[in-house]
Steps between C-alpha positions, in 0.01 A plus 500: 500500500628842418577737791245753392230233505616389855464867616155523350399165663627623841299830462189306415538269792567793746221697337726785429422711193751613247403855578572457879826331430609776253393771737687355795818402316529786260486270196290618214153333465557480125780262569262263668259524205796399275569196723142394492489511116849336462603313818843441349577868513832596649504653851792707607698383803415815689123450440531138589671590833228761575224239433674234710533748787134597477380143479740404784673224304837439335585598143599128447138404581362748250744362244385141560837386630343376828168408647590665837418865494755586778814332367775750420321793660 
């Protein structure tokens, strides 16, 4: 699974809107629209780190490298 799809799945499970995440992380909402349309879209490392911090998980978890969200935090 692509990392953008993993992020979208977590948001859905936690009932967090793209708008809320964008507002609280400073990442543009249009970027989330792009991910929804094309889940293989690239995500910059800085945005990935912001999202991981917001979702309280590791970047490795968002990248699909581990099933444990706290490894390498």
